[in-house]
PyMOL Python script that loads the backbone (N, CA, C, O; Angstrom):
from pymol import cmd

cmd.read_pdbstr("""\
ATOM      1  N   MET A   1       0.831  -1.195   0.000  1.00  0.00           N
ATOM      2  CA  MET A   1       0.000   0.000   0.000  1.00  0.00           C
ATOM      3  C   MET A   1       0.873   1.255   0.000  1.00  0.00           C
ATOM      4  O   MET A   1       0.526   2.237  -0.657  1.00  0.00           O
ATOM      5  N   CYS A   2       1.978   1.248   0.709  1.00  0.00           N
ATOM      6  CA  CYS A   2       2.870   2.397   0.756  1.00  0.00           C
ATOM      7  C   CYS A   2       3.446   2.688  -0.630  1.00  0.00           C
ATOM      8  O   CYS A   2       3.562   3.849  -1.024  1.00  0.00           O
ATOM      9  N   LEU A   3       3.805   1.644  -1.362  1.00  0.00           N
ATOM     10  CA  LEU A   3       4.330   1.813  -2.716  1.00  0.00           C
ATOM     11  C   LEU A   3       3.263   2.414  -3.626  1.00  0.00           C
ATOM     12  O   LEU A   3       3.567   3.272  -4.455  1.00  0.00           O
ATOM     13  N   LYS A   4       2.025   1.972  -3.479  1.00  0.00           N
ATOM     14  CA  LYS A   4       0.934   2.503  -4.287  1.00  0.00           C
ATOM     15  C   LYS A   4       0.755   3.995  -4.009  1.00  0.00           C
ATOM     16  O   LYS A   4       0.550   4.774  -4.939  1.00  0.00           O
ATOM     17  N   MET A   5       0.830   4.394  -2.762  1.00  0.00           N
ATOM     18  CA  MET A   5       0.694   5.808  -2.411  1.00  0.00           C
ATOM     19  C   MET A   5       1.847   6.625  -2.993  1.00  0.00           C
ATOM     20  O   MET A   5       1.644   7.720  -3.517  1.00  0.00           O
ATOM     21  N   LEU A   6       3.052   6.081  -2.894  1.00  0.00           N
ATOM     22  CA  LEU A   6       4.231   6.775  -3.415  1.00  0.00           C
ATOM     23  C   LEU A   6       4.134   6.950  -4.931  1.00  0.00           C
ATOM     24  O   LEU A   6       4.342   8.050  -5.442  1.00  0.00           O
ATOM     25  N   LEU A   7       3.823   5.880  -5.643  1.00  0.00           N
ATOM     26  CA  LEU A   7       3.722   5.944  -7.095  1.00  0.00           C
ATOM     27  C   LEU A   7       2.499   6.736  -7.540  1.00  0.00           C
ATOM     28  O   LEU A   7       2.482   7.298  -8.635  1.00  0.00           O
ATOM     29  N   GLY A   8       1.477   6.780  -6.692  1.00  0.00           N
ATOM     30  CA  GLY A   8       0.272   7.536  -7.006  1.00  0.00           C
ATOM     31  C   GLY A   8       0.529   9.023  -7.136  1.00  0.00           C
ATOM     32  O   GLY A   8      -0.257   9.739  -7.757  1.00  0.00           O
ATOM     33  N   CYS A   9       1.619   9.494  -6.558  1.00  0.00           N
ATOM     34  CA  CYS A   9       1.989  10.911  -6.707  1.00  0.00           C
ATOM     35  C   CYS A   9       2.435  11.209  -8.132  1.00  0.00           C
ATOM     36  O   CYS A   9       2.363  12.352  -8.583  1.00  0.00           O
ATOM     37  N   ILE A  10       2.891  10.189  -8.834  1.00  0.00           N
ATOM     38  CA  ILE A  10       3.386  10.350 -10.208  1.00  0.00           C
ATOM     39  C   ILE A  10       2.261  10.123 -11.212  1.00  0.00           C
ATOM     40  O   ILE A  10       2.105  10.900 -12.154  1.00  0.00           O
ATOM     41  N   GLU A  11       1.489   9.078 -11.020  1.00  0.00           N
ATOM     42  CA  GLU A  11       0.460   8.697 -11.979  1.00  0.00           C
ATOM     43  C   GLU A  11      -0.541   7.788 -11.303  1.00  0.00           C
ATOM     44  O   GLU A  11      -0.334   7.341 -10.174  1.00  0.00           O
ATOM     45  N   ASN A  12      -1.630   7.518 -12.006  1.00  0.00           N
ATOM     46  CA  ASN A  12      -2.652   6.606 -11.525  1.00  0.00           C
ATOM     47  C   ASN A  12      -2.072   5.185 -11.422  1.00  0.00           C
ATOM     48  O   ASN A  12      -1.473   4.689 -12.376  1.00  0.00           O
ATOM     49  N   VAL A  13      -2.251   4.547 -10.284  1.00  0.00           N
ATOM     50  CA  VAL A  13      -1.723   3.201 -10.071  1.00  0.00           C
ATOM     51  C   VAL A  13      -2.868   2.207 -10.176  1.00  0.00           C
ATOM     52  O   VAL A  13      -3.901   2.356  -9.524  1.00  0.00           O
ATOM     53  N   ILE A  14      -2.670   1.203 -10.997  1.00  0.00           N
ATOM     54  CA  ILE A  14      -3.653   0.137 -11.149  1.00  0.00           C
ATOM     55  C   ILE A  14      -2.990  -1.165 -10.735  1.00  0.00           C
ATOM     56  O   ILE A  14      -1.999  -1.584 -11.333  1.00  0.00           O
ATOM     57  N   GLU A  15      -3.534  -1.793  -9.721  1.00  0.00           N
ATOM     58  CA  GLU A  15      -2.979  -3.071  -9.251  1.00  0.00           C
ATOM     59  C   GLU A  15      -3.573  -4.195 -10.086  1.00  0.00           C
ATOM     60  O   GLU A  15      -4.781  -4.247 -10.316  1.00  0.00           O
ATOM     61  N   LEU A  16      -2.707  -5.089 -10.532  1.00  0.00           N
ATOM     62  CA  LEU A  16      -3.120  -6.222 -11.351  1.00  0.00           C
ATOM     63  C   LEU A  16      -2.640  -7.522 -10.728  1.00  0.00           C
ATOM     64  O   LEU A  16      -1.597  -7.555 -10.075  1.00  0.00           O
ATOM     65  N   PRO A  17      -3.407  -8.603 -10.932  1.00  0.00           N
ATOM     66  CA  PRO A  17      -2.900  -9.900 -10.512  1.00  0.00           C
ATOM     67  C   PRO A  17      -1.678 -10.259 -11.354  1.00  0.00           C
ATOM     68  O   PRO A  17      -1.542  -9.796 -12.487  1.00  0.00           O
ATOM     69  N   GLU A  18      -0.807 -11.069 -10.809  1.00  0.00           N
ATOM     70  CA  GLU A  18       0.432 -11.422 -11.503  1.00  0.00           C
ATOM     71  C   GLU A  18       0.179 -11.974 -12.897  1.00  0.00           C
ATOM     72  O   GLU A  18       0.937 -11.686 -13.823  1.00  0.00           O
ATOM     73  N   LYS A  19      -0.886 -12.770 -13.058  1.00  0.00           N
ATOM     74  CA  LYS A  19      -1.166 -13.371 -14.363  1.00  0.00           C
ATOM     75  C   LYS A  19      -1.529 -12.329 -15.424  1.00  0.00           C
ATOM     76  O   LYS A  19      -1.492 -12.635 -16.616  1.00  0.00           O
ATOM     77  N   GLU A  20      -1.879 -11.106 -15.016  1.00  0.00           N
ATOM     78  CA  GLU A  20      -2.244 -10.046 -15.948  1.00  0.00           C
ATOM     79  C   GLU A  20      -1.123  -9.039 -16.182  1.00  0.00           C
ATOM     80  O   GLU A  20      -1.317  -8.068 -16.914  1.00  0.00           O
ATOM     81  N   MET A  21       0.034  -9.247 -15.584  1.00  0.00           N
ATOM     82  CA  MET A  21       1.132  -8.297 -15.699  1.00  0.00           C
ATOM     83  C   MET A  21       1.632  -8.152 -17.138  1.00  0.00           C
ATOM     84  O   MET A  21       2.021  -7.058 -17.547  1.00  0.00           O
ATOM     85  N   GLY A  22       1.627  -9.234 -17.902  1.00  0.00           N
ATOM     86  CA  GLY A  22       2.089  -9.168 -19.293  1.00  0.00           C
ATOM     87  C   GLY A  22       1.226  -8.219 -20.109  1.00  0.00           C
ATOM     88  O   GLY A  22       1.745  -7.326 -20.778  1.00  0.00           O
ATOM     89  N   MET A  23      -0.082  -8.406 -20.056  1.00  0.00           N
ATOM     90  CA  MET A  23      -0.982  -7.539 -20.818  1.00  0.00           C
ATOM     91  C   MET A  23      -0.944  -6.124 -20.262  1.00  0.00           C
ATOM     92  O   MET A  23      -0.970  -5.162 -21.029  1.00  0.00           O
ATOM     93  N   GLY A  24      -0.883  -5.978 -18.946  1.00  0.00           N
ATOM     94  CA  GLY A  24      -0.797  -4.647 -18.347  1.00  0.00           C
ATOM     95  C   GLY A  24       0.432  -3.899 -18.840  1.00  0.00           C
ATOM     96  O   GLY A  24       0.367  -2.709 -19.150  1.00  0.00           O
ATOM     97  N   SER A  25       1.540  -4.602 -18.909  1.00  0.00           N
ATOM     98  CA  SER A  25       2.778  -3.988 -19.403  1.00  0.00           C
ATOM     99  C   SER A  25       2.652  -3.579 -20.859  1.00  0.00           C
ATOM    100  O   SER A  25       3.103  -2.501 -21.245  1.00  0.00           O
ATOM    101  N   GLU A  26       2.044  -4.430 -21.664  1.00  0.00           N
ATOM    102  CA  GLU A  26       1.857  -4.109 -23.082  1.00  0.00           C
ATOM    103  C   GLU A  26       0.995  -2.863 -23.251  1.00  0.00           C
ATOM    104  O   GLU A  26       1.290  -2.008 -24.087  1.00  0.00           O
ATOM    105  N   LEU A  27      -0.057  -2.760 -22.466  1.00  0.00           N
ATOM    106  CA  LEU A  27      -0.975  -1.632 -22.610  1.00  0.00           C
ATOM    107  C   LEU A  27      -0.334  -0.302 -22.264  1.00  0.00           C
ATOM    108  O   LEU A  27      -0.694   0.721 -22.845  1.00  0.00           O
ATOM    109  N   VAL A  28       0.603  -0.292 -21.335  1.00  0.00           N
ATOM    110  CA  VAL A  28       1.187   0.985 -20.924  1.00  0.00           C
ATOM    111  C   VAL A  28       2.579   1.233 -21.490  1.00  0.00           C
ATOM    112  O   VAL A  28       3.092   2.348 -21.393  1.00  0.00           O
ATOM    113  N   SER A  29       3.192   0.226 -22.072  1.00  0.00           N
ATOM    114  CA  SER A  29       4.532   0.457 -22.616  1.00  0.00           C
ATOM    115  C   SER A  29       4.528   0.462 -24.145  1.00  0.00           C
ATOM    116  O   SER A  29       5.069   1.387 -24.751  1.00  0.00           O
ATOM    117  N   CYS A  30       3.944  -0.525 -24.769  1.00  0.00           N
ATOM    118  CA  CYS A  30       3.941  -0.616 -26.234  1.00  0.00           C
ATOM    119  C   CYS A  30       2.767   0.125 -26.868  1.00  0.00           C
ATOM    120  O   CYS A  30       2.900   0.673 -27.962  1.00  0.00           O
ATOM    121  N   MET A  31       1.642   0.146 -26.204  1.00  0.00           N
ATOM    122  CA  MET A  31       0.442   0.732 -26.790  1.00  0.00           C
ATOM    123  C   MET A  31       0.608   2.210 -27.157  1.00  0.00           C
ATOM    124  O   MET A  31       0.106   2.611 -28.207  1.00  0.00           O
ATOM    125  N   PRO A  32       1.278   3.039 -26.358  1.00  0.00           N
ATOM    126  CA  PRO A  32       1.440   4.435 -26.772  1.00  0.00           C
ATOM    127  C   PRO A  32       2.131   4.590 -28.125  1.00  0.00           C
ATOM    128  O   PRO A  32       1.752   5.455 -28.914  1.00  0.00           O
ATOM    129  N   GLY A  33       3.127   3.774 -28.399  1.00  0.00           N
ATOM    130  CA  GLY A  33       3.802   3.828 -29.696  1.00  0.00           C
ATOM    131  C   GLY A  33       2.881   3.394 -30.822  1.00  0.00           C
ATOM    132  O   GLY A  33       2.889   3.979 -31.905  1.00  0.00           O
ATOM    133  N   PHE A  34       2.094   2.376 -30.563  1.00  0.00           N
ATOM    134  CA  PHE A  34       1.136   1.892 -31.558  1.00  0.00           C
ATOM    135  C   PHE A  34       0.098   2.974 -31.853  1.00  0.00           C
ATOM    136  O   PHE A  34      -0.223   3.231 -33.013  1.00  0.00           O
ATOM    137  N   ILE A  35      -0.421   3.602 -30.809  1.00  0.00           N
ATOM    138  CA  ILE A  35      -1.400   4.674 -30.979  1.00  0.00           C
ATOM    139  C   ILE A  35      -0.774   5.848 -31.731  1.00  0.00           C
ATOM    140  O   ILE A  35      -1.412   6.431 -32.608  1.00  0.00           O
ATOM    141  N   ALA A  36       0.456   6.196 -31.397  1.00  0.00           N
ATOM    142  CA  ALA A  36       1.143   7.292 -32.092  1.00  0.00           C
ATOM    143  C   ALA A  36       1.285   6.990 -33.578  1.00  0.00           C
ATOM    144  O   ALA A  36       1.147   7.890 -34.406  1.00  0.00           O
ATOM    145  N   SER A  37       1.560   5.735 -33.926  1.00  0.00           N
ATOM    146  CA  SER A  37       1.704   5.394 -35.344  1.00  0.00           C
ATOM    147  C   SER A  37       0.365   5.479 -36.064  1.00  0.00           C
ATOM    148  O   SER A  37       0.320   5.831 -37.243  1.00  0.00           O
ATOM    149  N   ILE A  38      -0.718   5.163 -35.376  1.00  0.00           N
ATOM    150  CA  ILE A  38      -2.054   5.307 -35.981  1.00  0.00           C
ATOM    151  C   ILE A  38      -2.328   6.783 -36.268  1.00  0.00           C
ATOM    152  O   ILE A  38      -2.818   7.134 -37.342  1.00  0.00           O
ATOM    153  N   PHE A  39      -2.009   7.643 -35.299  1.00  0.00           N
ATOM    154  CA  PHE A  39      -2.246   9.068 -35.502  1.00  0.00           C
ATOM    155  C   PHE A  39      -1.327   9.653 -36.557  1.00  0.00           C
ATOM    156  O   PHE A  39      -1.702  10.611 -37.235  1.00  0.00           O
ATOM    157  N   ASP A  40      -0.151   9.109 -36.710  1.00  0.00           N
ATOM    158  CA  ASP A  40       0.751   9.534 -37.776  1.00  0.00           C
ATOM    159  C   ASP A  40       0.125   9.235 -39.139  1.00  0.00           C
ATOM    160  O   ASP A  40       0.186  10.057 -40.052  1.00  0.00           O
ATOM    161  N   VAL A  41      -0.474   8.055 -39.264  1.00  0.00           N
ATOM    162  CA  VAL A  41      -1.146   7.684 -40.512  1.00  0.00           C
ATOM    163  C   VAL A  41      -2.329   8.622 -40.775  1.00  0.00           C
ATOM    164  O   VAL A  41      -2.534   9.064 -41.906  1.00  0.00           O
ATOM    165  N   ILE A  42      -3.103   8.924 -39.731  1.00  0.00           N
ATOM    166  CA  ILE A  42      -4.240   9.839 -39.896  1.00  0.00           C
ATOM    167  C   ILE A  42      -3.750  11.192 -40.401  1.00  0.00           C
ATOM    168  O   ILE A  42      -4.335  11.758 -41.325  1.00  0.00           O
ATOM    169  N   CYS A  43      -2.687  11.710 -39.806  1.00  0.00           N
ATOM    170  CA  CYS A  43      -2.144  13.009 -40.222  1.00  0.00           C
ATOM    171  C   CYS A  43      -1.649  12.983 -41.656  1.00  0.00           C
ATOM    172  O   CYS A  43      -1.918  13.908 -42.423  1.00  0.00           O
ATOM    173  N   LYS A  44      -0.929  11.938 -42.025  1.00  0.00           N
ATOM    174  CA  LYS A  44      -0.409  11.831 -43.396  1.00  0.00           C
ATOM    175  C   LYS A  44      -1.535  11.725 -44.415  1.00  0.00           C
ATOM    176  O   LYS A  44      -1.470  12.332 -45.484  1.00  0.00           O
ATOM    177  N   GLU A  45      -2.559  10.961 -44.088  1.00  0.00           N
ATOM    178  CA  GLU A  45      -3.697  10.814 -45.002  1.00  0.00           C
ATOM    179  C   GLU A  45      -4.478  12.115 -45.100  1.00  0.00           C
ATOM    180  O   GLU A  45      -4.948  12.472 -46.180  1.00  0.00           O
ATOM    181  N   ALA A  46      -4.623  12.826 -43.994  1.00  0.00           N
ATOM    182  CA  ALA A  46      -5.323  14.112 -44.018  1.00  0.00           C
ATOM    183  C   ALA A  46      -4.598  15.100 -44.923  1.00  0.00           C
ATOM    184  O   ALA A  46      -5.222  15.839 -45.683  1.00  0.00           O
ATOM    185  N   LYS A  47      -3.280  15.100 -44.829  1.00  0.00           N
ATOM    186  CA  LYS A  47      -2.456  16.030 -45.616  1.00  0.00           C
ATOM    187  C   LYS A  47      -2.707  15.875 -47.120  1.00  0.00           C
ATOM    188  O   LYS A  47      -2.605  16.844 -47.873  1.00  0.00           O
ATOM    189  N   LYS A  48      -3.029  14.671 -47.546  1.00  0.00           N
ATOM    190  CA  LYS A  48      -3.286  14.422 -48.970  1.00  0.00           C
ATOM    191  C   LYS A  48      -4.552  15.138 -49.463  1.00  0.00           C
ATOM    192  O   LYS A  48      -4.741  15.317 -50.666  1.00  0.00           O
ATOM    193  N   HIS A  49      -5.409  15.541 -48.530  1.00  0.00           N
ATOM    194  CA  HIS A  49      -6.710  16.087 -48.905  1.00  0.00           C
ATOM    195  C   HIS A  49      -6.918  17.533 -48.467  1.00  0.00           C
ATOM    196  O   HIS A  49      -8.041  18.035 -48.523  1.00  0.00           O
ATOM    197  N   THR A  50      -5.860  18.209 -48.034  1.00  0.00           N
ATOM    198  CA  THR A  50      -6.015  19.570 -47.540  1.00  0.00           C
ATOM    199  C   THR A  50      -4.727  20.362 -47.715  1.00  0.00           C
ATOM    200  O   THR A  50      -3.655  19.800 -47.942  1.00  0.00           O
ATOM    201  N   GLU A  51      -4.855  21.657 -47.606  1.00  0.00           N
ATOM    202  CA  GLU A  51      -3.691  22.534 -47.626  1.00  0.00           C
ATOM    203  C   GLU A  51      -3.355  23.027 -46.219  1.00  0.00           C
ATOM    204  O   GLU A  51      -2.493  23.890 -46.054  1.00  0.00           O
ATOM    205  N   ILE A  52      -4.022  22.491 -45.218  1.00  0.00           N
ATOM    206  CA  ILE A  52      -3.719  22.851 -43.831  1.00  0.00           C
ATOM    207  C   ILE A  52      -2.267  22.453 -43.560  1.00  0.00           C
ATOM    208  O   ILE A  52      -1.868  21.335 -43.886  1.00  0.00           O
ATOM    209  N   PRO A  53      -1.476  23.345 -42.973  1.00  0.00           N
ATOM    210  CA  PRO A  53      -0.067  23.020 -42.690  1.00  0.00           C
ATOM    211  C   PRO A  53       0.069  21.797 -41.765  1.00  0.00           C
ATOM    212  O   PRO A  53      -0.777  21.547 -40.907  1.00  0.00           O
ATOM    213  N   ASP A  54       1.156  21.053 -41.969  1.00  0.00           N
ATOM    214  CA  ASP A  54       1.399  19.825 -41.200  1.00  0.00           C
ATOM    215  C   ASP A  54       1.297  20.045 -39.699  1.00  0.00           C
ATOM    216  O   ASP A  54       0.661  19.258 -38.999  1.00  0.00           O
ATOM    217  N   ASP A  55       1.919  21.113 -39.196  1.00  0.00           N
ATOM    218  CA  ASP A  55       1.919  21.332 -37.750  1.00  0.00           C
ATOM    219  C   ASP A  55       0.518  21.575 -37.212  1.00  0.00           C
ATOM    220  O   ASP A  55       0.217  21.198 -36.079  1.00  0.00           O
ATOM    221  N   GLN A  56      -0.340  22.200 -38.007  1.00  0.00           N
ATOM    222  CA  GLN A  56      -1.715  22.418 -37.569  1.00  0.00           C
ATOM    223  C   GLN A  56      -2.511  21.122 -37.588  1.00  0.00           C
ATOM    224  O   GLN A  56      -3.327  20.880 -36.699  1.00  0.00           O
ATOM    225  N   ILE A  57      -2.278  20.291 -38.594  1.00  0.00           N
ATOM    226  CA  ILE A  57      -2.945  18.983 -38.635  1.00  0.00           C
ATOM    227  C   ILE A  57      -2.577  18.185 -37.394  1.00  0.00           C
ATOM    228  O   ILE A  57      -3.443  17.614 -36.733  1.00  0.00           O
ATOM    229  N   VAL A  58      -1.295  18.151 -37.086  1.00  0.00           N
ATOM    230  CA  VAL A  58      -0.827  17.389 -35.922  1.00  0.00           C
ATOM    231  C   VAL A  58      -1.465  17.934 -34.648  1.00  0.00           C
ATOM    232  O   VAL A  58      -1.944  17.162 -33.817  1.00  0.00           O
ATOM    233  N   ARG A  59      -1.476  19.263 -34.486  1.00  0.00           N
ATOM    234  CA  ARG A  59      -2.079  19.857 -33.285  1.00  0.00           C
ATOM    235  C   ARG A  59      -3.566  19.543 -33.195  1.00  0.00           C
ATOM    236  O   ARG A  59      -4.082  19.280 -32.109  1.00  0.00           O
ATOM    237  N   MET A  60      -4.254  19.570 -34.325  1.00  0.00           N
ATOM    238  CA  MET A  60      -5.687  19.261 -34.336  1.00  0.00           C
ATOM    239  C   MET A  60      -5.946  17.814 -33.912  1.00  0.00           C
ATOM    240  O   MET A  60      -6.820  17.541 -33.089  1.00  0.00           O
ATOM    241  N   VAL A  61      -5.173  16.896 -34.489  1.00  0.00           N
ATOM    242  CA  VAL A  61      -5.353  15.477 -34.155  1.00  0.00           C
ATOM    243  C   VAL A  61      -5.002  15.225 -32.689  1.00  0.00           C
ATOM    244  O   VAL A  61      -5.736  14.528 -31.988  1.00  0.00           O
ATOM    245  N   LEU A  62      -3.892  15.784 -32.225  1.00  0.00           N
ATOM    246  CA  LEU A  62      -3.494  15.565 -30.838  1.00  0.00           C
ATOM    247  C   LEU A  62      -4.464  16.212 -29.854  1.00  0.00           C
ATOM    248  O   LEU A  62      -4.735  15.648 -28.794  1.00  0.00           O
ATOM    249  N   SER A  63      -4.985  17.379 -30.187  1.00  0.00           N
ATOM    250  CA  SER A  63      -5.970  18.023 -29.319  1.00  0.00           C
ATOM    251  C   SER A  63      -7.239  17.194 -29.229  1.00  0.00           C
ATOM    252  O   SER A  63      -7.837  17.062 -28.161  1.00  0.00           O
ATOM    253  N   THR A  64      -7.642  16.636 -30.365  1.00  0.00           N
ATOM    254  CA  THR A  64      -8.827  15.782 -30.385  1.00  0.00           C
ATOM    255  C   THR A  64      -8.594  14.523 -29.549  1.00  0.00           C
ATOM    256  O   THR A  64      -9.460  14.113 -28.776  1.00  0.00           O
ATOM    257  N   LEU A  65      -7.434  13.924 -29.710  1.00  0.00           N
ATOM    258  CA  LEU A  65      -7.081  12.737 -28.922  1.00  0.00           C
ATOM    259  C   LEU A  65      -7.106  13.053 -27.434  1.00  0.00           C
ATOM    260  O   LEU A  65      -7.687  12.310 -26.643  1.00  0.00           O
ATOM    261  N   SER A  66      -6.476  14.153 -27.061  1.00  0.00           N
ATOM    262  CA  SER A  66      -6.404  14.536 -25.654  1.00  0.00           C
ATOM    263  C   SER A  66      -7.793  14.805 -25.075  1.00  0.00           C
ATOM    264  O   SER A  66      -8.123  14.321 -23.993  1.00  0.00           O
ATOM    265  N   ALA A  67      -8.605  15.579 -25.801  1.00  0.00           N
ATOM    266  CA  ALA A  67      -9.947  15.912 -25.319  1.00  0.00           C
ATOM    267  C   ALA A  67     -10.827  14.662 -25.219  1.00  0.00           C
ATOM    268  O   ALA A  67     -11.620  14.529 -24.287  1.00  0.00           O
ATOM    269  N   THR A  68     -10.682  13.755 -26.178  1.00  0.00           N
ATOM    270  CA  THR A  68     -11.454  12.520 -26.140  1.00  0.00           C
ATOM    271  C   THR A  68     -11.073  11.679 -24.927  1.00  0.00           C
ATOM    272  O   THR A  68     -11.941  11.148 -24.234  1.00  0.00           O
ATOM    273  N   GLY A  69      -9.774  11.562 -24.674  1.00  0.00           N
ATOM    274  CA  GLY A  69      -9.313  10.819 -23.502  1.00  0.00           C
ATOM    275  C   GLY A  69      -9.800  11.449 -22.209  1.00  0.00           C
ATOM    276  O   GLY A  69     -10.250  10.746 -21.304  1.00  0.00           O
ATOM    277  N   ASP A  70      -9.712  12.778 -22.116  1.00  0.00           N
ATOM    278  CA  ASP A  70     -10.197  13.477 -20.919  1.00  0.00           C
ATOM    279  C   ASP A  70     -11.681  13.239 -20.709  1.00  0.00           C
ATOM    280  O   ASP A  70     -12.113  12.953 -19.592  1.00  0.00           O
ATOM    281  N   LEU A  71     -12.471  13.354 -21.779  1.00  0.00           N
ATOM    282  CA  LEU A  71     -13.912  13.136 -21.680  1.00  0.00           C
ATOM    283  C   LEU A  71     -14.226  11.721 -21.217  1.00  0.00           C
ATOM    284  O   LEU A  71     -15.075  11.513 -20.351  1.00  0.00           O
ATOM    285  N   MET A  72     -13.530  10.749 -21.806  1.00  0.00           N
ATOM    286  CA  MET A  72     -13.791   9.357 -21.434  1.00  0.00           C
ATOM    287  C   MET A  72     -13.441   9.097 -19.972  1.00  0.00           C
ATOM    288  O   MET A  72     -14.140   8.347 -19.291  1.00  0.00           O
ATOM    289  N   LEU A  73     -12.359   9.714 -19.485  1.00  0.00           N
ATOM    290  CA  LEU A  73     -12.002   9.561 -18.072  1.00  0.00           C
ATOM    291  C   LEU A  73     -13.019  10.249 -17.178  1.00  0.00           C
ATOM    292  O   LEU A  73     -13.426   9.685 -16.162  1.00  0.00           O
ATOM    293  N   GLN A  74     -13.437  11.454 -17.535  1.00  0.00           N
ATOM    294  CA  GLN A  74     -14.402  12.195 -16.726  1.00  0.00           C
ATOM    295  C   GLN A  74     -15.744  11.490 -16.655  1.00  0.00           C
ATOM    296  O   GLN A  74     -16.380  11.457 -15.601  1.00  0.00           O
ATOM    297  N   LYS A  75     -16.177  10.925 -17.775  1.00  0.00           N
ATOM    298  CA  LYS A  75     -17.478  10.246 -17.842  1.00  0.00           C
ATOM    299  C   LYS A  75     -17.382   8.778 -17.445  1.00  0.00           C
ATOM    300  O   LYS A  75     -18.379   8.055 -17.452  1.00  0.00           O
ATOM    301  N   GLU A  76     -16.162   8.343 -17.097  1.00  0.00           N
ATOM    302  CA  GLU A  76     -15.911   6.942 -16.732  1.00  0.00           C
ATOM    303  C   GLU A  76     -16.454   5.983 -17.784  1.00  0.00           C
ATOM    304  O   GLU A  76     -17.089   4.976 -17.472  1.00  0.00           O
ATOM    305  N   MET A  77     -16.186   6.327 -19.033  1.00  0.00           N
ATOM    306  CA  MET A  77     -16.615   5.476 -20.143  1.00  0.00           C
ATOM    307  C   MET A  77     -15.728   4.233 -20.169  1.00  0.00           C
ATOM    308  O   MET A  77     -14.501   4.333 -20.185  1.00  0.00           O
ATOM    309  N   THR A  78     -16.346   3.093 -20.173  1.00  0.00           N
ATOM    310  CA  THR A  78     -15.584   1.852 -20.100  1.00  0.00           C
ATOM    311  C   THR A  78     -15.557   1.085 -21.413  1.00  0.00           C
ATOM    312  O   THR A  78     -14.886   0.059 -21.518  1.00  0.00           O
ATOM    313  N   ARG A  79     -16.273   1.569 -22.401  1.00  0.00           N
ATOM    314  CA  ARG A  79     -16.235   0.910 -23.704  1.00  0.00           C
ATOM    315  C   ARG A  79     -16.500   1.924 -24.787  1.00  0.00           C
ATOM    316  O   ARG A  79     -17.123   2.959 -24.550  1.00  0.00           O
ATOM    317  N   PHE A  80     -16.025   1.623 -25.971  1.00  0.00           N
ATOM    318  CA  PHE A  80     -16.275   2.474 -27.122  1.00  0.00           C
ATOM    319  C   PHE A  80     -17.568   2.023 -27.772  1.00  0.00           C
ATOM    320  O   PHE A  80     -17.787   0.825 -27.949  1.00  0.00           O
ATOM    321  N   ILE A  81     -18.413   2.953 -28.123  1.00  0.00           N
ATOM    322  CA  ILE A  81     -19.641   2.627 -28.834  1.00  0.00           C
ATOM    323  C   ILE A  81     -19.372   2.848 -30.319  1.00  0.00           C
ATOM    324  O   ILE A  81     -19.081   3.961 -30.756  1.00  0.00           O
ATOM    325  N   MET A  82     -19.474   1.790 -31.064  1.00  0.00           N
ATOM    326  CA  MET A  82     -19.184   1.853 -32.487  1.00  0.00           C
ATOM    327  C   MET A  82     -20.400   2.397 -33.230  1.00  0.00           C
ATOM    328  O   MET A  82     -21.539   2.220 -32.800  1.00  0.00           O
ATOM    329  N   ILE A  83     -20.139   3.056 -34.342  1.00  0.00           N
ATOM    330  CA  ILE A  83     -21.224   3.559 -35.177  1.00  0.00           C
ATOM    331  C   ILE A  83     -22.076   2.378 -35.605  1.00  0.00           C
ATOM    332  O   ILE A  83     -21.557   1.376 -36.096  1.00  0.00           O
ATOM    333  N   GLY A  84     -23.372   2.493 -35.421  1.00  0.00           N
ATOM    334  CA  GLY A  84     -24.279   1.422 -35.793  1.00  0.00           C
ATOM    335  C   GLY A  84     -24.516   0.421 -34.677  1.00  0.00           C
ATOM    336  O   GLY A  84     -25.326  -0.493 -34.832  1.00  0.00           O
ATOM    337  N   ASP A  85     -23.815   0.579 -33.539  1.00  0.00           N
ATOM    338  CA  ASP A  85     -24.015  -0.318 -32.402  1.00  0.00           C
ATOM    339  C   ASP A  85     -25.377  -0.025 -31.799  1.00  0.00           C
ATOM    340  O   ASP A  85     -25.656   1.107 -31.404  1.00  0.00           O
ATOM    341  N   ARG A  86     -26.215  -1.031 -31.727  1.00  0.00           N
ATOM    342  CA  ARG A  86     -27.575  -0.854 -31.225  1.00  0.00           C
ATOM    343  C   ARG A  86     -27.681  -0.991 -29.716  1.00  0.00           C
ATOM    344  O   ARG A  86     -28.685  -0.588 -29.128  1.00  0.00           O
ATOM    345  N   GLU A  87     -26.673  -1.546 -29.088  1.00  0.00           N
ATOM    346  CA  GLU A  87     -26.669  -1.757 -27.642  1.00  0.00           C
ATOM    347  C   GLU A  87     -26.462  -0.434 -26.939  1.00  0.00           C
ATOM    348  O   GLU A  87     -25.542   0.299 -27.302  1.00  0.00           O
ATOM    349  N   GLN A  88     -27.252  -0.098 -25.973  1.00  0.00           N
ATOM    350  CA  GLN A  88     -27.112   1.158 -25.225  1.00  0.00           C
ATOM    351  C   GLN A  88     -26.525   0.900 -23.881  1.00  0.00           C
ATOM    352  O   GLN A  88     -26.330   1.834 -23.103  1.00  0.00           O
TER     353      GLN A  88
END
""", "prot")
cmd.dss("prot")
cmd.show_as("cartoon", "prot")
cmd.util.cbc("prot")
cmd.orient("prot")
């Protein structure tokens, strides 16, 4: 518990059972790079269809990503609702 409090000063601490440590590590270590590469593709594809400068495209995409993440955390959204998903 003391370690959780100490690390909690840096970031949100999520305790996982040992059997889930592999996936937990993947989600917080490799996933950011994977997500960044997806956003890189979005920016490059957007550039093909607009004259908006590269730096503005990047700022727009990153701002959208940040705001979406903040909203999902604030609303405690636990799943993504896909377009056409009938389940409420």
